[in-house]
N, C-alpha and C positions, 0 to 999 in steps of 0.2 A: 795235175800240175807238177812239173819237175821240181825235185828238191833242190833248194838253193844253197849256195855257199855265201853267207853274208860276211862281208868284210868292209870295214869303213876306214880306209887310210886317211890320216889327218894331213893337213897341209905341212909344207916344209917348216913353217914357223912353229909347228906343234912340238918340235924338240924341246923348246923352252917350256911350253905348256905342260908337256909330259912330266918334266922334272918338278915343276911347280905342283902339279896334281899329285904326284907320288909323295912329295914332301908334305902336302896338305893332308893326305891320308895318314901319313906317319905321325904327324904332330897332332892331328885331331884325336887319334887313338891315344897317344901319350898324354894329351891334355885330359881326355876323359878319365883315364886310369888315375892320373894325378888328382883330379878333382874328387874322385870317389875314394881315393886312398886305398884302392883295391882294384885288382884286375890283372890283365896279361898284356903288357905293351910289346913284348918281344916279337911275337908272331906277326902282328900287323906291321911293325916297322920293317921286318924282313920280307914279307909277302906283298907289300903294297905295289911294287912294280908289276908283278904278274896279275894282280887283281885289277889294276888300272888298265893294263893292256887288254885284258879280257873284256872289261866293261866298256871301254872306249872304242874298241875296234870290232868286237864280235858279238857281244850279247845283244839279243833282240828283245826289247821290252818297252813298255810304255808306263811310266810312273803314274799317269792319270788313270790307269786301269790295271792295278796289280793282279787282278784275277783274269785278265785276258787269256782265253783258252789256248791260243797259239803262241804264247810268249815262250822264250827260252827260260829254262829253270836254272837257277844258280843255288848250289848248296855249299855252305861253309861247314864242312864236316868237322874241321878243327874249331869247334864252337867256342873254345876259350878265347879265340881271336875275334870275338864279337864286335869289338870296337872298330875293326876294319870294315866289317859289313855295315855297321851303322854309319860310318863315314861315307861309304859308297852310296848308300841310300840317301843320305843327306845331300851329297853333291849332285846327284842325278834327279833331285826334285821330288822324291817320295815325301809323304806327309810325316817328316821327321825333322822338325826345326831345331835350331841351335839350342833352344832351351831344353830339349829332350837329351841332346848330347851332354849338356851340363849336368843332367840328372842321371847319368850313367850309374847303373846298379842301385838306384834308389827305389824305395817302395812306391809302387804305382806308376813308375815311369814306363815309357815305351822303349827303353834301352836296358833290358834286364842283363844280368851278368853273362848269361849264355842266350843265344837266339831262341825265342819262343814263338812258335806258330800261333798266329791269332793276336799277338800282342803288338807286333810291329809291321806296318805295311811293307810288303816286299820280302819278308822272311818266309821262305817256302816250307821250312820244317824246323822243328825243335832239334837242336844239336848241342853237343857238350859231352854226352856219353860217347867216347871216341869210337870211331868205326861205323856207328849207325848212320851217320850222314852219308857216307859212301854207299852203304847198302840201300838207303832210301833213294839216293840218286839213281842207282841201278833200277829200282822199282819205277821211278819216274821215266827213265829211258825205255823200259819195257812198255809202260803205258803209252808212251808216244808211238812206239811201233804198232801196238794194237789199235790205237786210234787211227794211225795212218792207214792201216790195212782196211779199216771200215770207212774212213772218210778222207781219202787221199786228196780230194779237191781243196780241203780247208786245213790240212795238217802239214806243217813245215817248221818244226822247232827242234831244238837240241837241249841236252842237259849237260851242265858243267858242274864240277865240284873241285874244291880245294881241300886237300887232305894233308895231315901232318904225319910225322913219324909214329906217333901214338896210334893214330887211326890204322896204320898199316900193321902194327904189332897185334892189334886186337883180332881175335879169331874170326869175328863176323866179317872182317874185310876179306879174308880168304874165301869164306863161303860165298859172299856176294860177288867178288871178282871172278871166281871160277864160274859162277852162274852166268854172269854177263858175257864172258868169253864163249861159253857154250851156246848162248843165244845170239852171239855176234851183234851186240847192240852198238852199231857203228855210229850212232848219234850221241854217244856218251863220251865226254872228254874229261879226264881227271888230271888235275895239276897237283903234283906232290911238292909241298913246301919242304924241300930237302935241306933242313938246317942242321941236322946231325946232333940236336940237343933235345933232351927231355928234362923234366923237373929235377931229377936227381943228378944229371950230368950228361956226359957224352953218350950218344946212342950206342956206340960200339962197346960200352960196358955191358950191354945186355942183348944186343941184336946185331948180327953181322950179315943179315939176309941180302942177297943180290936182288933188289926189288925189280929191276928191269928184267932180269932173267925170269923171275917169278911171274910177272905179268905177261911176258912173252909166252911162257909155258901155258898160261890160261888162254892164249889166243888173242892177246891184245897187240895193237901197234904201240911201240914204245920209242921214246926219244929223250935225249938229255939236252937241257939248256945249261951250259956250264956256268954262266954268269946270270944270276937272278935279277940283276939290275939292267940287263940288256933288253930293252923293250923291243927292239927290232928282231932280235933272235926269238924272244917269246912269241911275238906276233907271227913270225914265219913258222914256228913249230905248231902253233894253233891252226894256222891255215893248212899245213900239211895234214894235221890230224883230222880236220874236217873233210879232207879229200880221201881219207882212208876208210874202207868199208868196215873196219874192225873198231871196237872200242879202243880208245887211246889213253895212254898213261904217259904223262910228260913229267920227267924229273927235273925240277927247276932248283938249282943249287943256290941257296940263300944264306944270309947271315942273320941269326936271331938278334933282335935289338939293333939292327943296322943303324950306324951313326951315333950310337950312345958310346962315348969314348972309353969308359971303364968296364962296361958290362957286355958290349956287343960280342956275340959269338960264345957266350957263356950261359950257364943255367940261371945266373942271377937276373938275366933279362926276361926270364919266362913269366913269372907269376907275381910280380910285385911292382909298385910304382917306381919309376926311375929316381924320384926325388927331385926337389926343385933345382939343386945344383947340377945334377947330371942332365936333366932335361934342358936347362939353360945352355949348357955346354954343347949338347947335341944340336940345338937350334943354331948356335953360333957357328959350329962347324959346317952346317948346311947353308949358312947365309940366310937363315930364316928370321926375318925381323918383325914378323906379324905378331900381334898379341894372341893370347890363348883363344882357341876356337875360331880364329879368323880364317877366311878362305879368300885367296887373291881373286880379284874381279876377273882376271884372265881365265882362271879355272872355272869360275861360275859361268862365264860366257860360253866357254867351250862345252861344258856339260849341258847348257841350255840348248845349244845347237844339236848335240847328240840326242837330247830328249825329244826335240822336234822330229828328228829322223825316226825315233821309235814311235811317235804318234802317227807319222805318215805310214809306217809299217802296219800299225793296227788299222788305220783307215783303209788301206789297201785290202787288208784281210776282211774287213766288214763288207767291202764291195764284193769280194769273192764269195763271202758267205751269203750275201743277198742273191747272187747269181745261182749259187748252189741250192738255196731254199726255193728259188723259182723253178729250177730244173728237177729237183728231187725233194718235194715238200715233206714227204713222210720221213725220209732219212734226216732231214733238217730238224723236224719235230723231235725225232728220237735223240738226236745230238743234244738238243736243248733240254729235253726232259731228263736225260741221264746226267747231264752236267749239273742240273739242279737237284739231283738225287730224289726226284719225284718218282713214285711207283705207279705202275699202270693199274687200272681198275680191275677188280676181280681177284685180287691177291688172296683174300681169305677164302673165297670159294675154291680157288685152285688148290690151296693147301688142305682144306677140309676133305678134299677128295681122296687123300691118302689113307684115311682112317679105315681100318679093317677089323676083322673079328679074330684072326689068328694071332697067337702070341708071337712076338718077335723082339729082337734087341732094338733099343732106341737108336743105335747107330744105323740099323736097317731102316727104321722109320725115317731117319734123317736122309738116307739115300733116296727114299721115295719122295721126300720133299724136294730134293735137288732135281730129281727126274721131272717132277711136276713144274718146277720153277724155270727150268732151262728154256722151254719154248716161249715163255712170256717175259723173261728178263734177259734180254740180249746183253745187258751190261754186267751181268753176274759172271765173274771169272774167279778161278781159284784152283787149289789142288792140295797136295799133301806132301809131307816129308817122307816120300817113298812108301806110303801106307794106304793108298787110295782104296784098294780092295778091302783092307781090314777096317778102315775107319768109315766106310760108306761115303766116299767122296769122289767116286768115278764121275767124270763130267764130259764124256765125249772124247773126240780126238785131241791129242796133246799138241799144243803149239810148239813151233820150233823156228829156227833161223830162216827157214824157207817158207813159212806160212804162219803169220801172226793172227790170222782170222780165227783160229781155234781158241777155245776158252778154258781148256784144262791146262794147268801149268804143272810140269814135273819139277818140283823143287829139289829133288834128291834129298839125301840125308843131311839136311842143313836147316834144322828147326829155327835157329836164331836168324839166319839169313832169310828164311822164308817169311818170318814175321816182319822183319825190317823192310823187305821188298814189298810186302803187302801194304805196309804203311806208305811207302813211296807211290804205289799205284793209286791208293786211296787219295793221297794228297794231290796227285796230278789231276784227278777229277775225271768224271765220265764213266767210272766203273764202281760196282759194288764187289767186294772181295771177301773170300773165305780161305782159310788155311787149316790144315788138320794134322794131328799127330795123336799119339796116346797121351792121356792125361798126365801120366807120370813124367813125360818128357816136356811138359809145360815149363819145367824149370829151365830147360835149355833156351827157351824163347822169351822168358819172362821180362828181360830188360826192354825188348821191343814192344811187348804187350803193354808194359807200363807207359811207354811213349805213346802208344795208341790212345790210351786213356788221357794222358797229359795233353795231347794234341786234339782230343775230341774226334778221333777218326773212327767211323763205324765199321771197323774190321770185325769179321765174324770168325771166331776160333772154334773149330769143331774138335773137341777133346774127348776121346773115347776110351773104352776099357777103364771104367771109372772107379773101380774099387778092388778089394782083395778077391772078389769073385772072378777076377782074371785067372786065378788058379795056378796052374802048373808052372807058369813062367816065374813065379816066386816073387819075393818082396822087392826085387829090383824093378819089377814091372807092375807092382801093385800100389796104386796111390793111396795114401792115408791122410796126409796133411794138406794135400794139394787143393781140394775144393775150398777149404777154409782159408788157405793162404791167398787164393785168388779173390775171395770175398774181401780181403783186406785192401785191395787196390782201389783207390778212389776212382769213381767213374766207370768201373767195369761192371757190366750187367752179367751176373752169373745165373744161368738157368739150368736146372737139372730135371728134365721131364720124366714122367713115369710110364708113358705109353704113346701110341700114335697121336692121339688128340693133343696131348701136351707138347709133343715134339713139333707138330704142325704149328701150334700156338707159339712155341719158342722161336721157330724160324720167322713167323710173322712179326713178333716183337723185335727180333734182331734186325729185320729189314726195315721196319718202320722207324727204327731209331737211327738218327742221322748225326748225333752229337757225341757218340762214344762207342766203344767196342762192346762186344758180347761174347761170352764163353758159353758154348753149349756143352754140357757135361752128359755124356751118353754111355749106355751100358754095352758091355760085350755080350752078356747072356740074354736070352729071351725073357720077355716080361709079359704078363697077361694084359689084355685090353680091359681097362676099367670103364671105358666110354661106350661100350656097345649096347648096354641096357641102362635104363634109368636106375641110378644107384644113389640113394639118398645118404648112404653111409660116408660118401666121399665128396669133398668139395675142392674147388680149385684155389689156386694161390690168392691170398689176400682177401678172399671173401669171408664174410661171417659164416662159420660152419653151421650146417643144419644137422639135426639129430635123426637117429633112426626111429621109425615108428610114428606115433601120434604127434602131429605138428605142435600140439599144445605143450609138448615136452621142452620146446625151445625156450620157454619162459620159466621152466621149473627151477626152484632154488637148488643150491649146491647139494643139499642133503634132503631127500624126501623119502620117508619110510625106509631109511637105511641105504638108499641108492645114491651113488656118487656120479656127478657129471665129469667125464674124462675126455680130454682131447688128445688123440694120438697124432702127432705131427710127423710127417715123413717126407722124404724127397726121393725122386727117381725110383730105383729098383726096390727100395725099402717100403714103398707105398703098399705093395702086395703083402709084405710081411705085416705091416700095420693093420691092414684089413683083416688078416687072419687072426691076429692077436685081439682085435676088437671083437670079433665074433665070440671068442672064448670069454672075454670079459663080460659081454652081455649075458652070457649064460650064468655068470656069477651075480647078475643083478645090477650091473653098472649101466648107466647111460653113456654111450661111447660115440664120439664123433671122430672120423678120420679126416685129417686135413692134409691134402697134398700141396706141398710148398714148392712150387716151381721156382720162385724167386724169394729168398728169405727176407729181402728188404721190404717186401710187401706184406709180410706176415706180422700180425699183432695178436698176442695171446689174449684169450678171454679170461679176465680176472676171476670169473665165477667158476672156472673149471680147473681141475688138476691137468697139467700139461706134461706130456711125455714126447720127446723127440727120438726118432730112429733114423740114423744115417750111417752108412758104412764108411765112416771116416772120422777125423778128429772131432771130439766133442767140445773143443775149446769155445767156439763161437756160439754154441747152444746154451752153455752154462750161463745162467742169469736171464736167459730168454724163456726157458721152460723150467719146470720143477725137477724133472728127471731127464737127463740126456744120456741116451744109449748110443754107443758107437764104438770106435776103435782108436786107441791112443798108443798103440805099439805097431811095429812093423808086422807084415803078414808072413806067410809061409808058402812053400811050394807044395802043391797037391791039387786034386780036383777042386774046382771052385766051391761046390756045395759043402765039401768037407772042410775047406778052409773057413768058410763062413760059419759053419757049426763050431769049429775049434775056437772061434772068436766070439761065440755067444750070439750070433745073429740067426737064430732059429725061433720058431713060434714058442717052443717050450722054454727056451732060455730067456727070451724077452718077457714072456708071460710071468715067469717066476720073479724077475726083477720088478715088473710093474705091480704084481700082487704084493710083494714085500713093501714097496713104497706106499701103496694105497693102504695097506694094513697099518703102517706106522703113521699115516696121515689122518686116520679116522679121528 
């Protein structure tokens, strides 16, 4: 099916309707902020004309089905202007009644202070951390291209975003815009609310970038609309952008707080209510005589007609999909399955096939998992921040502007951009995504990872080179606090496997999870395989540990004939160290169980045992969980990995001394 250029010109009488609709959006936003006594009225009042032009003439959507797969996506990257988005959703008939507008920024409302995915029908992603909305829009646009490459018969949508000055200052905008230009994402259109004001004052106090030149250098189509109230000019610019094969950046010159007599064009309009007097004067200047939260019937009628057009668009698409399903039932089934994030049968068998006998790094075990998954999960796409060979995330041919059928994505050295783009792909739907870098560089992408968790997106982060065992690269590349800091993020599943079997299990857990992200913490160095023979000394995460030797010992009291029950709890590479230490303690007469903790949230200590943890990282999170926490609470050093580990006390003899000292004092 040829890709369409949707344009909905309104009748000549629409000139009056346009102004009424723009004013309705402006004053709905101002009323919301006033009622809440909190919020940002300036951006909505200035950007209302471009938003109305986009939604009334170009955006293809059906409020009756906000999850319609072939809808256009709209991202308000300048999320502080959320009142503008809520006004649009209300006018166009999404399930957002006036009562919810009146409850703006109130606990439990569907109109939170910044847009939140899953809280409000029609909100495509959580925005507010500036710049990330733009990057997620890039991810959505890439997902559209990948979807179109696979299902051209049923794919014909675009991605739009409104960004502000702050979005463009944030570094992630540079990463994402460069990436979008490289991939020539021509169905992405970004409108810049160019109001030249930030919270502290004029933009030129801190930023003098030529944004048009910048985006042109990235390979974007660029254009300026000199008057942000000129709906015809905005409409024409959008139409030209849709006809251009490049991603488009439209600079729309606006006035923050447009129409507010004393604060328009100043920082005072940005982040505080106008106040009753200022708001009344603004309404009087606009000739707005309607009460608070009122919408003129003419505007409601126009939006109802536009909504009917959207419903017709979706109905036409359903006819096309039925024809597609009849002609290509297997592809249609795949489209439906992947859209529902359902996994094919046999996943566990596929992954268990990677388990071997030879020692290898868990990053290599993970690469084996990806190699096994690739044939059975066509929806799995991803890549790395220029580290595919090092992190074990090679995934076949790399997609590019000339071929979006490939599934490996070369993100370049753009960790933050990578994670935000992955969020956008995941939000778009139809794909499962992974991205990779060294664990120490998780700090670069953390804000987007946090949004993965906040939005409940099942992004898989493959984070390798997970301890000071990295060695010669030194403390800049040796994570210490990182695993513990990741465990602090609500909703993030952190898994640190010890061998092939646990790495396969970790991938299975990550893929079966559909309501939040997972971080796979993987080693650089080779590790032994604990799974190749029956080994009763070691148990898996979250299970009650079993003891070595006579099964009757599992019910033995804490002290029997001078023997103590000891649980050594370890993760990842330190499981092998724990096993070796346990062997020595058994020779001392202790009953020792080794517990491999793939996921610490699933571990509950046995109150009848002395518990010792070993992890080559911060001990902060283990304190209070176990009796003795052994780890690293300082930065590492440059040198061969084994020597660095020894220098920091992570050897059998050093750990054994600390455990013996503890047990001697605990008798």
